C-alpha positions as MATLAB code, in Angstrom:
seq = 'MSDTMILLLATAGKIGFVLVIIFTFAPVLVWAERRQSAMMQDRIGPVRAGFMLPDIAKDIAGILALLATCVAMAGLFIAIAAVRNDPPEVPGGHPGLAGYIMATLGNPWFGITFFGLALHAGLYAVVSWLVDNKKSVTLFGLLHPLADALKFVWKEDFVPPKADKFLFAMAPIVTLIPAIVIFAVVPFGGMLYWEHLMDYAQLGADGAITFLAAPKGAVVPTTAAGIPLQVATLNQGILFLFAVAGTGVIGAAIAGYSSDNKFALLGGLRAAGQMVSYEVTLGLTLVPAFMLYGTLLPESFVTWQVQHGVWGILPLFPCFVLFLACSIAETKRIPFDLPEAESELVAGYFTEYSGMKFGMFFMAEFIEVVVLSGVIATLFFGGYDAPFLQPDGRIGLNLEWLGLGQFVADGVWLPHGVVIASQVGAFVAKLVLLIWFQLQIRWTLPRFRYDQIMRLCWQYILPISLGLIFVYGLAIWYFTQV';
ca = [
     -72.386    6.328   61.057;
     -72.206    2.931   59.358;
     -75.165    1.343   57.572;
     -75.173   -1.516   60.083;
     -75.478    0.872   63.017;
     -78.268    2.772   61.284;
     -80.111   -0.508   60.637;
     -79.770   -1.556   64.287;
     -80.962    1.807   65.574;
     -83.868    1.816   63.125;
     -84.916   -1.693   64.137;
     -84.725   -0.803   67.831;
     -86.759    2.343   67.170;
     -89.459    0.458   65.262;
     -89.738   -2.194   67.961;
     -89.911    0.523   70.601;
     -92.655    2.356   68.704;
     -94.742   -0.804   68.359;
     -94.345   -1.658   72.047;
     -95.287    1.883   73.054;
     -98.427    1.695   70.898;
     -99.406   -1.704   72.304;
     -98.667   -1.057   75.977;
    -100.186    2.427   75.875;
    -103.390    1.686   74.019;
    -104.160   -1.578   75.838;
    -104.254   -0.032   79.367;
    -106.206    2.967   78.066;
    -108.649    0.512   76.485;
    -109.083   -1.131   79.886;
    -109.903    2.291   81.351;
    -112.269    3.166   78.484;
    -114.158   -0.109   78.828;
    -114.640    0.399   82.562;
    -115.572    4.025   82.069;
    -118.177    3.188   79.460;
    -119.687    0.402   81.573;
    -119.938    2.818   84.517;
    -121.742    5.381   82.357;
    -124.195    2.750   81.107;
    -124.895    1.488   84.635;
    -124.954    4.947   86.277;
    -121.918    4.229   88.453;
    -118.947    6.398   89.423;
    -116.501    4.211   87.555;
    -112.689    4.210   87.700;
    -111.941    7.587   89.300;
    -110.658    6.628   92.746;
    -107.067    5.569   92.087;
    -104.740    8.539   92.541;
    -102.178   10.177   94.759;
    -102.264   13.134   97.113;
    -100.236   16.266   96.518;
     -98.698   18.097   99.488;
    -100.429   21.201  100.806;
     -97.735   23.432   99.370;
     -98.607   22.355   95.800;
    -101.598   24.702   95.668;
     -99.510   27.602   96.976;
     -96.746   26.943   94.433;
     -99.265   26.844   91.591;
    -100.790   30.121   92.805;
     -97.388   31.838   92.966;
     -96.518   30.621   89.475;
     -99.864   31.950   88.202;
     -99.045   35.355   89.713;
     -95.595   35.323   88.095;
     -97.197   34.425   84.757;
     -99.430   37.483   85.096;
     -96.360   39.654   85.792;
     -94.645   38.256   82.683;
     -97.745   39.014   80.609;
     -97.845   42.603   81.869;
     -94.120   43.073   81.256;
     -94.473   41.843   77.688;
     -97.371   44.250   77.112;
     -95.452   47.257   78.473;
     -92.360   46.426   76.399;
     -94.508   46.053   73.268;
     -96.174   49.440   73.902;
     -92.787   51.087   74.489;
     -91.375   49.588   71.295;
     -94.336   50.875   69.259;
     -94.000   54.378   70.757;
     -90.306   54.495   69.884;
     -90.976   53.259   66.335;
     -94.508   54.331   65.348;
     -96.137   52.513   62.448;
     -96.060   54.290   59.104;
     -99.463   54.898   57.516;
    -100.475   56.926   54.436;
    -102.248   59.647   56.495;
     -99.171   60.473   58.563;
    -100.611   59.789   62.069;
    -101.557   56.151   62.784;
    -104.244   56.968   65.314;
    -105.339   54.847   68.270;
    -106.419   51.900   66.136;
    -103.064   51.907   64.337;
    -101.139   51.859   67.617;
    -103.287   49.009   68.956;
    -102.773   46.912   65.825;
     -99.022   47.608   65.867;
     -98.831   46.587   69.540;
    -100.689   43.355   68.886;
     -98.350   42.591   65.990;
     -95.174   43.356   67.945;
     -93.037   40.271   68.769;
     -92.951   41.265   72.455;
     -96.718   40.855   72.622;
     -96.151   37.136   72.123;
     -94.735   37.071   75.677;
     -97.972   38.646   76.871;
    -100.027   35.998   75.100;
     -97.833   33.221   76.521;
     -98.093   34.657   80.045;
    -101.876   34.892   79.875;
    -102.168   31.314   78.574;
     -99.851   30.072   81.328;
    -101.821   31.991   83.947;
    -105.101   30.463   82.715;
    -103.623   26.977   82.843;
    -102.186   27.414   86.331;
    -105.439   28.965   87.578;
    -107.292   25.919   86.260;
    -104.799   23.684   88.094;
    -105.328   25.593   91.362;
    -109.106   25.403   91.011;
    -108.907   21.697   90.227;
    -106.701   21.025   93.254;
    -109.127   22.895   95.496;
    -112.156   21.016   94.147;
    -110.458   17.594   94.375;
    -108.782   18.209   97.737;
    -105.307   17.912   96.166;
    -105.987   14.366   94.866;
    -104.603   13.646   91.379;
    -106.614   10.940   89.577;
    -106.170   11.950   85.890;
    -109.815   11.053   85.164;
    -109.188    7.458   86.292;
    -106.257    6.788   83.936;
    -104.175    5.692   86.943;
    -106.421    2.654   87.455;
    -104.560    0.464   84.902;
    -101.313    1.279   86.742;
    -102.937    0.378   90.043;
    -104.146   -2.898   88.509;
    -100.623   -3.717   87.327;
     -99.202   -3.125   90.800;
    -101.975   -5.248   92.288;
    -101.221   -8.117   89.904;
     -97.517   -8.015   90.756;
     -98.078   -8.227   94.510;
    -101.014  -10.643   94.623;
    -100.426  -14.268   95.571;
     -99.616  -16.560   92.642;
    -101.953  -19.420   93.491;
    -101.474  -22.774   91.743;
    -103.999  -25.584   92.286;
    -102.363  -28.514   94.115;
    -103.157  -31.064   91.391;
    -102.498  -28.756   88.439;
     -99.818  -29.454   85.844;
     -97.313  -26.872   87.107;
     -95.341  -26.496   83.867;
     -98.318  -26.171   81.515;
    -100.125  -23.972   84.039;
     -97.190  -21.543   83.996;
     -96.676  -21.671   80.222;
    -100.296  -20.991   79.206;
    -100.292  -17.195   79.889;
     -96.976  -16.796   78.043;
     -98.210  -18.759   75.022;
    -101.302  -16.539   74.964;
     -99.578  -13.160   75.383;
     -96.494  -13.449   73.146;
     -98.322  -14.200   69.837;
    -100.639  -11.242   70.410;
     -97.606   -8.936   70.492;
     -95.609  -10.608   67.717;
     -98.414  -10.245   65.150;
     -97.835   -6.482   65.043;
     -94.359   -7.110   63.601;
     -95.716   -7.440   60.043;
     -98.086   -4.459   60.224;
     -96.656   -1.397   58.378;
     -97.264    1.892   60.205;
     -95.550    4.228   57.724;
     -93.981    4.458   54.298;
     -90.328    4.125   53.331;
     -88.200    6.440   55.485;
     -85.064    8.056   54.047;
     -83.498    9.570   57.145;
     -80.994   11.714   55.219;
     -83.798   13.383   53.234;
     -86.162   14.434   56.028;
     -86.144   18.075   54.872;
     -85.977   17.305   51.149;
     -88.867   16.919   48.703;
     -89.707   13.566   47.145;
     -90.449   13.065   43.467;
     -91.889    9.844   42.106;
     -91.023    8.717   38.598;
     -93.334    6.924   36.193;
     -91.756    3.611   37.216;
     -92.243    4.348   40.917;
     -88.582    5.240   41.511;
     -88.087    7.991   44.067;
     -85.678   10.926   43.857;
     -85.258   13.844   46.237;
     -85.023   17.552   45.521;
     -83.447   20.220   47.718;
     -86.481   22.449   47.097;
     -89.768   22.055   45.225;
     -88.767   21.642   41.570;
     -85.151   22.247   42.606;
     -81.894   20.363   42.168;
     -81.691   16.616   42.730;
     -80.086   15.502   46.013;
     -78.151   12.213   45.746;
     -79.241    9.312   47.958;
     -76.446    7.389   49.685;
     -78.422    5.242   52.158;
     -81.177    2.719   51.598;
     -84.708    3.463   52.725;
     -85.960    2.148   56.053;
     -89.396    0.463   55.934;
     -91.545    1.489   58.900;
     -92.404   -2.097   59.664;
     -90.642   -4.271   62.222;
     -90.344   -7.312   59.934;
     -90.743   -7.384   56.146;
     -91.231  -11.102   55.548;
     -91.812  -12.907   52.283;
     -94.528  -14.931   53.991;
     -96.497  -11.737   54.631;
     -99.986  -12.295   55.940;
     -99.335  -16.052   56.284;
     -97.014  -15.218   59.176;
     -99.943  -13.487   60.872;
    -102.169  -16.549   60.482;
     -99.421  -18.884   61.710;
     -98.679  -16.867   64.838;
    -102.324  -16.084   65.611;
    -103.131  -19.779   65.392;
    -100.903  -20.515   68.372;
    -103.215  -18.507   70.638;
    -105.624  -21.436   70.812;
    -102.870  -23.516   72.417;
    -102.604  -21.146   75.374;
    -106.338  -21.235   76.078;
    -106.516  -25.023   75.651;
    -103.602  -25.900   77.941;
    -104.791  -23.344   80.514;
    -108.092  -25.173   80.779;
    -106.469  -28.615   80.677;
    -103.766  -27.949   83.279;
    -105.922  -26.179   85.908;
    -107.608  -29.275   87.360;
    -110.933  -27.451   87.304;
    -114.064  -28.493   85.438;
    -115.075  -24.922   84.620;
    -111.610  -24.166   83.274;
    -111.656  -27.390   81.232;
    -115.023  -26.509   79.706;
    -113.728  -23.019   78.912;
    -110.624  -24.465   77.279;
    -112.741  -26.832   75.173;
    -114.994  -23.980   74.118;
    -111.997  -21.796   73.246;
    -110.354  -24.555   71.202;
    -113.524  -25.346   69.248;
    -114.404  -21.714   68.653;
    -110.925  -20.506   67.660;
    -110.156  -23.441   65.358;
    -113.524  -23.032   63.632;
    -113.163  -19.313   63.052;
    -109.537  -19.613   61.941;
    -110.805  -21.523   58.901;
    -113.276  -18.821   57.924;
    -110.849  -16.041   58.902;
    -108.475  -17.068   56.131;
    -111.224  -17.672   53.583;
    -112.695  -14.193   54.075;
    -109.366  -12.672   52.971;
    -108.894  -14.733   49.798;
    -110.788  -12.129   47.694;
    -108.451   -9.457   49.109;
    -105.408  -11.516   48.086;
    -106.830  -11.873   44.578;
    -107.566   -8.155   44.300;
    -104.233   -6.944   45.710;
    -102.268   -9.673   43.928;
     -99.931  -10.218   46.872;
     -99.649  -11.599   50.393;
     -97.444   -8.785   51.722;
     -99.149   -6.305   54.099;
     -96.987   -3.422   52.878;
     -98.087   -4.190   49.309;
    -101.740   -4.088   50.415;
    -101.220   -0.454   51.402;
     -99.254    0.303   48.219;
    -102.097   -1.013   46.048;
    -104.660    1.118   47.870;
    -102.471    4.238   47.603;
    -101.726    3.739   43.899;
    -105.347    3.132   42.970;
    -106.682    5.905   45.203;
    -109.281    3.716   46.917;
    -109.296    1.996   50.281;
    -110.097   -1.703   50.364;
    -113.276   -1.146   52.357;
    -115.098   -0.066   49.158;
    -114.407   -3.008   46.823;
    -114.132   -5.513   49.694;
    -116.942   -4.452   52.032;
    -118.525   -7.939   52.356;
    -115.086   -9.370   53.180;
    -114.581   -6.648   55.799;
    -117.832   -7.522   57.582;
    -117.034  -11.243   57.646;
    -113.405  -10.692   58.640;
    -114.424   -8.391   61.502;
    -116.883  -10.995   62.838;
    -114.297  -13.782   62.634;
    -111.611  -11.616   64.228;
    -113.792  -10.712   67.204;
    -114.566  -14.406   67.621;
    -110.805  -15.109   67.596;
    -110.222  -12.534   70.341;
    -113.044  -14.108   72.406;
    -114.717  -10.759   73.047;
    -118.443  -10.131   73.412;
    -120.588  -11.341   71.700;
    -118.209  -14.311   71.223;
    -116.911  -14.581   74.818;
    -118.359  -18.036   75.569;
    -114.953  -19.463   76.657;
    -114.949  -16.897   79.509;
    -118.691  -16.636   80.171;
    -118.792  -15.612   83.839;
    -122.484  -16.465   84.188;
    -121.781  -20.071   83.178;
    -118.091  -20.890   83.766;
    -117.016  -18.440   86.528;
    -114.104  -17.149   84.397;
    -113.625  -19.934   81.878;
    -110.195  -21.323   81.081;
    -108.367  -18.913   83.436;
    -110.637  -19.480   86.453;
    -107.758  -20.744   88.614;
    -105.291  -18.017   87.637;
    -104.326  -15.126   89.889;
    -101.636  -12.513   90.189;
     -99.522  -11.629   87.186;
    -100.508  -14.804   85.319;
    -104.095  -13.626   85.300;
    -102.798  -10.184   84.342;
    -101.115  -11.680   81.264;
    -104.382  -13.269   80.119;
    -106.145   -9.995   80.879;
    -103.687   -7.873   78.879;
    -103.511  -10.360   75.983;
    -107.202   -9.821   75.286;
    -106.843   -6.049   75.015;
    -103.579   -6.276   73.071;
    -105.404   -8.473   70.558;
    -107.952   -5.682   70.103;
    -105.172   -3.186   69.350;
    -103.399   -5.544   66.938;
    -106.657   -6.480   65.228;
    -107.339   -2.783   64.629;
    -103.917   -2.422   62.993;
    -104.538   -5.418   60.726;
    -107.990   -4.143   59.696;
    -106.563   -0.690   58.982;
    -103.905   -2.251   56.744;
    -106.293   -4.515   54.864;
    -109.311   -2.280   54.394;
    -108.555    1.341   55.344;
    -105.358    2.162   53.493;
    -103.000    1.496   56.394;
    -100.825    4.565   56.821;
    -102.352    6.359   53.827;
    -103.342    9.891   54.857;
    -106.378   11.236   52.979;
    -105.508   13.754   50.232;
    -101.757   13.409   50.916;
     -99.802   11.888   48.039;
     -96.696    9.771   48.785;
     -94.458   12.482   47.306;
     -95.827   15.129   49.686;
     -98.243   16.928   47.377;
    -101.866   17.532   48.319;
    -104.382   16.108   45.897;
    -106.967   13.491   45.065;
    -106.235   10.193   43.364;
    -109.137    8.938   41.243;
    -107.292    6.220   39.348;
    -109.922    3.682   40.423;
    -112.515    5.671   38.456;
    -110.210    6.124   35.490;
    -110.051    9.908   36.070;
    -106.352   10.157   36.982;
    -104.871   12.351   39.727;
    -105.731   15.918   40.692;
    -102.793   17.507   42.513;
    -102.355   21.029   43.892;
     -98.935   22.190   42.705;
     -98.760   25.018   45.252;
     -98.443   22.691   48.265;
     -95.500   20.309   48.585;
     -94.517   18.909   51.981;
     -91.008   17.729   52.935;
     -90.342   14.011   53.243;
     -90.151   14.132   57.048;
     -93.558   15.810   57.316;
     -95.043   13.213   54.965;
     -93.731   10.322   57.072;
     -94.972   11.943   60.295;
     -98.400   12.478   58.689;
     -98.540    8.853   57.583;
     -97.722    7.578   61.069;
    -100.302    9.966   62.525;
    -102.928    8.749   60.049;
    -102.238    5.127   60.997;
    -102.540    5.887   64.723;
    -105.785    7.816   64.133;
    -107.295    4.856   62.238;
    -106.117    2.582   65.047;
    -107.952    4.708   67.630;
    -111.173    4.821   65.596;
    -111.203    1.057   65.001;
    -110.534    0.377   68.690;
    -113.420    2.686   69.569;
    -115.637    0.849   67.069;
    -114.835   -2.519   68.645;
    -115.577   -1.054   72.068;
    -119.037   -0.036   70.878;
    -119.672   -3.563   69.592;
    -118.611   -4.936   72.966;
    -121.260   -2.844   74.792;
    -124.003   -3.169   72.158;
    -124.469   -6.852   71.281;
    -125.546   -9.548   73.757;
    -123.642  -12.798   74.206;
    -124.521  -15.623   71.797;
    -125.174  -19.198   72.817;
    -122.390  -21.622   71.931;
    -124.505  -23.460   69.376;
    -125.340  -20.129   67.741;
    -121.647  -19.274   67.451;
    -120.853  -22.600   65.790;
    -123.872  -22.361   63.488;
    -122.879  -18.837   62.462;
    -119.413  -20.046   61.534;
    -120.121  -23.278   59.671;
    -123.578  -22.675   58.213;
    -123.338  -18.996   57.291;
    -119.856  -17.429   57.227;
    -118.124  -20.438   55.640;
    -120.455  -20.823   52.620;
    -120.681  -17.044   52.151;
    -116.869  -16.830   52.160;
    -116.610  -19.556   49.541;
    -119.260  -17.807   47.454;
    -117.383  -14.495   47.684;
    -114.212  -16.189   46.440;
    -116.087  -17.337   43.333;
    -117.800  -13.959   42.786;
    -114.650  -11.876   43.234;
    -112.616  -14.284   41.126;
    -115.151  -14.024   38.316;
    -115.297  -10.217   38.610;
    -111.500   -9.825   38.610;
    -111.210  -12.133   35.589;
    -113.885  -10.170   33.720;
    -112.353   -6.733   34.354;
    -108.874   -7.933   33.446;
    -110.201   -9.234   30.117;
    -112.100   -6.055   29.212;
];
């Protein structure tokens, strides 16, 4: 396979992975938000959407459970027969009852018994569940986002008679696309060498990587370049994120302007003022991080944290708090949801939208939460760095930031493919935890007044951000001179 074909397949795979993450987590976040609100308000919540199974489904599940029991019994009998034909050898000569039982449990045929019993338990649970729910499959309400999508597709696409038709149609697109594109510069794994998935990595003193056929074995030559697990590795780095995220204000503004509705216009004005204000402070809160990491590249942020053995949340905690506040304000989520305040503006800048256009605004908000979690994980939580897992696959603890060096267990060395899979899993786990954290903020804090939001930005966050730039600059200069 040519290098060009490998590059194309890798790019398609990375784009597919990012889209799966975005369009899986966002609908689940919709479900989780509704579920949590129902629990807080003592309501049933999203559990009604589902489909009915035919009457024969319960009978089929029962028959399969019976067959699973037969398989389990057959495996047990075969294991007993195998042990009788080949009794275990023990020092006393006769193994006794306990010896036969232990030999039967250790026989490979007993694995079939274990599998049959597990399958029977699962099928019995399915039968019981079908009986209790009258053969209705709801998957705990997870089908509600799918039902919402179908509803959006088939609902009438209403356009106000005096609206600007072109801008009215473009606003949802301008809002949704940037939210997705931002994820292109977020790294979700280290450098992948597809031809060395089962080999063992070894890092040199200069950071160069070589691969061994076995731990401390012979060197395996590398013929293909590594594949960065990042959709786009741009020289602009984090500046690309700011540039693309800044276009989101255009969608909200033209949605309010083009709707021919006073509530939508007020929502658009609020969104424009709020987002432009917090974009200023959003960039300033990250200047100390740029000075500390010495780069603007997101992948280099993660590399710095891995090499120094410390996540950015420790040295940059004040920046994390300010950045999180500004980011939530940029996504227009509670407590910064004044552009959509339903108690004041009906629905804000998308009051006149319906059908799939409303669905695009709706999904953009939750996609922004997912993307924001990925950006925060990269900046402050080590990105794809898995705790205690070194980039070369060894298990250990890196205390370079304390000047104590690295402590590595030589007995454990994971193949390159396992390391990459662990890194991707670590990134997804951090993504889930940060999404959950934002969900708790959404249901904990009350909505601010608009003047409070503006005062928080210009009178508090802005001067604190400027002060942090001076403090961190002075601290970095001092420690580099010592």
